[in-house]
C-alpha positions, 0 to 999 in steps of 0.5 A, spaced: 075 405 614 081 410 617 080 407 624 080 400 622 087 401 618 089 404 624 087 398 629 090 393 624 096 397 624 096 396 632 097 389 632 099 386 626 106 388 627 106 386 634 102 380 632 108 376 628 113 379 632 111 375 638 110 369 633 117 369 630 121 371 637 119 364 641 121 361 635 128 363 634 129 363 641 127 355 642 131 353 635 137 358 635 139 362 641 138 355 645 143 352 641 148 358 643 146 358 649 147 351 651 154 352 647 156 358 652 155 354 658 159 348 656 154 343 654 157 338 649 155 338 641 151 332 641 148 333 647 146 340 644 144 337 637 140 332 640 135 335 646 134 342 641 132 337 635 127 334 639 124 341 640 121 341 633 116 335 635 111 341 637 111 344 630 111 337 627 105 335 631 101 341 630 097 340 624 093 334 629 091 339 635 090 345 630 082 343 630 082 344 637 084 351 637 078 352 633 073 348 638 075 351 644 075 358 646 077 363 641 083 364 637 084 371 641 084 367 647 089 363 644 093 368 642 093 372 649 094 366 653 100 363 649 103 370 650 102 369 657 105 362 658 111 364 653 113 370 658 113 365 663 117 360 660 122 365 659 122 367 666 123 360 668 128 359 663 132 365 667 131 363 674 134 356 672 140 357 669 144 359 675 142 353 678 145 346 679 140 342 674 140 348 669 140 343 663 134 339 665 130 345 668 131 350 662 130 344 657 123 343 660 121 351 660 124 350 653 118 345 652 113 349 654 115 355 650 116 350 644 108 347 645 106 355 646 109 357 640 107 352 636 100 354 638 100 361 638 102 360 630 096 357 629 091 361 633 095 368 630 094 365 623 088 363 624 086 370 627 090 374 621 085 371 617 078 372 621 080 379 623 082 383 617 078 382 610 081 379 604 084 386 601 087 387 608 091 381 608 094 382 602 096 389 604 099 387 611 102 380 608 109 384 607 108 387 614 107 381 617 114 377 614 117 383 616 116 383 623 116 376 624 124 377 621 125 383 626 124 378 631 129 373 628 134 379 628 132 381 636 133 373 638 139 371 634 142 378 633 140 383 639 140 378 644 145 374 643 150 380 642 147 382 649 148 375 652 156 376 649 156 383 652 154 382 659 158 376 659 164 380 659 162 385 663 160 381 669 165 375 667 159 370 667 156 367 662 151 364 666 149 370 670 149 374 662 144 368 659 139 369 666 139 377 665 137 376 657 132 371 658 129 375 663 129 382 659 125 377 654 120 375 659 119 382 660 118 383 653 113 378 652 109 380 658 109 386 655 107 384 648 101 380 652 098 386 655 099 389 649 094 384 645 090 383 651 087 391 650 088 392 642 087 385 639 079 386 636 074 381 637 071 379 630 065 375 631 066 370 627 072 368 631 066 365 635 064 360 631 067 353 632 067 347 629 070 340 628 067 337 621 070 334 616 076 332 620 077 325 618 076 327 611 081 332 612 087 328 613 085 323 608 084 327 602 091 330 604 094 323 603 090 321 596 093 327 593 096 325 586 104 324 586 103 324 594 109 319 596 114 324 591 111 330 595 112 326 601 119 324 600 120 331 598 118 335 604 122 331 608 129 330 604 129 337 601 133 340 607 136 334 609 144 337 610 141 344 612 137 340 618 144 338 620 148 344 619 143 348 623 145 344 629 152 345 628 154 351 625 153 356 631 157 351 635 163 351 630 163 358 630 164 358 637 168 352 638 176 354 639 180 353 634 185 347 637 178 343 636 177 345 629 172 351 630 173 359 629 174 361 636 169 367 635 166 370 641 159 370 642 157 377 641 161 376 633 157 370 632 150 374 634 152 380 629 154 375 624 149 370 624 143 374 627 144 380 623 148 380 617 145 373 616 139 374 617 139 381 612 142 376 607 137 371 608 131 376 607 134 378 601 135 371 598 128 370 599 126 376 596 129 375 590 126 368 589 119 370 589 121 376 584 125 370 580 119 365 580 114 371 579 116 372 572 118 365 570 114 360 574 117 355 579 118 349 575 124 354 571 127 356 577 126 349 582 133 346 579 137 353 580 134 354 587 136 347 590 143 349 587 142 355 591 141 352 596 145 347 597 152 349 594 153 354 599 154 349 604 161 348 601 163 355 605 163 351 612 167 346 608 172 351 607 172 354 613 173 348 617 180 346 613 183 353 612 180 356 619 180 364 617 181 369 622 178 375 618 171 377 621 169 380 615 171 374 611 167 369 615 161 374 615 162 374 608 161 366 607 156 366 612 152 372 609 153 367 602 150 361 605 144 365 608 142 368 601 143 361 598 138 358 604 133 364 602 133 363 595 132 356 595 127 355 600 122 359 596 122 353 592 120 349 598 115 354 600 112 355 593 111 347 592 109 346 599 103 352 597 103 348 590 101 341 593 096 343 598 091 347 592 084 345 593 080 344 599 082 344 606 088 348 603 089 352 609 090 345 613 094 341 608 098 347 608 099 346 615 099 338 614 106 339 609 110 344 615 109 338 620 112 333 614 117 339 613 118 339 621 120 332 622 125 333 616 128 338 620 128 334 627 130 327 625 136 329 622 139 334 627 138 329 633 144 326 631 148 331 627 152 332 633 153 325 635 157 325 628 160 332 628 163 329 635 166 322 632 168 326 625 170 332 626 168 338 623 171 338 616 169 330 614 162 333 618 161 338 613 163 334 608 157 329 610 152 335 610 153 336 602 153 329 601 146 329 604 143 334 599 144 329 593 136 325 595 133 332 595 136 333 588 134 326 586 127 328 587 127 334 583 125 330 577 119 327 579 116 332 582 109 335 577 109 343 577 104 346 572 108 350 567 105 357 569 105 356 577 108 362 581 108 366 575 105 373 576 
């Protein structure tokens, strides 16, 4: 038993670090990089929002990950592809057509990362016994968050530091992505040799695929549930694409004029810690009183802190700690409120095909992030930052209106 536990410690933390890092590089770090390299907000928001697509459609190819090869094979192969994709970004940033070529490599990263998510989560359930899964669930979540801090915090700060030292944002970002590629290739080698080979991983089946999808859309109250998954983050989906450009833009055009290093520290370190703290508190209070009791307070905590950006846009504060406190408050509220979303997704997925139905739900959630984010940059450029952030706050209203139509068991979520 000791040997088994030790081997699990050798791969579970690194597996979920490898799951979190490419996602944050594709979804968040790409936005900051393109802003540093002079791309317009409308183009950044539109093209990087399309990168959500692999996570939107991953439920439709997840059965083939079960059919073809083993999940261990998929994990290792996707990590190798991610490493190659990161190297491709590093090499093409200094070229004349860097926007088009790096976007192509980000697409490779997005599809590889979404496929890696499917395989990694499946491998986790196959390679560990049920009691071990419970033991390591906190560890896997922690290392996923460490990956977020590494990507959105440390790597962004590194790019900012290198940019000032060598006086070139282009080569600073190229070196940063080259380092990321090296990290991922090391993870590939590590997992190739240390991941276990469970016998059950050899079993493949595509039975009941049709029944799987039909049963999801036959669930009670499915229309309301579908709209809730799609609209609960309607405001946040737009804010997520514009927050970093707003912090980076000079004050003359309505931004806060922060350095890349400062944005990495505020959003990628302080913000992520606050997000994690909000999520932990959300889990504690729901375990005590149930999801139904906390649904409205969590929705309020998730959306009302968006007003912080309205204040920032009008006041344009220069105090780094005031800005950091505001971002931390917004991220804490988001972490707290997102707990309700996650738990409702688990609730509506209960029953036969629970894992697959959860994957479908996450696909709808990703669609709800992709579509609004695509046009966020165009709206911001047309209106300016302050009116745009007011619009973001108004976009939270549909999610609030849907709350009273959700059907949730009174005791769901209680310990």
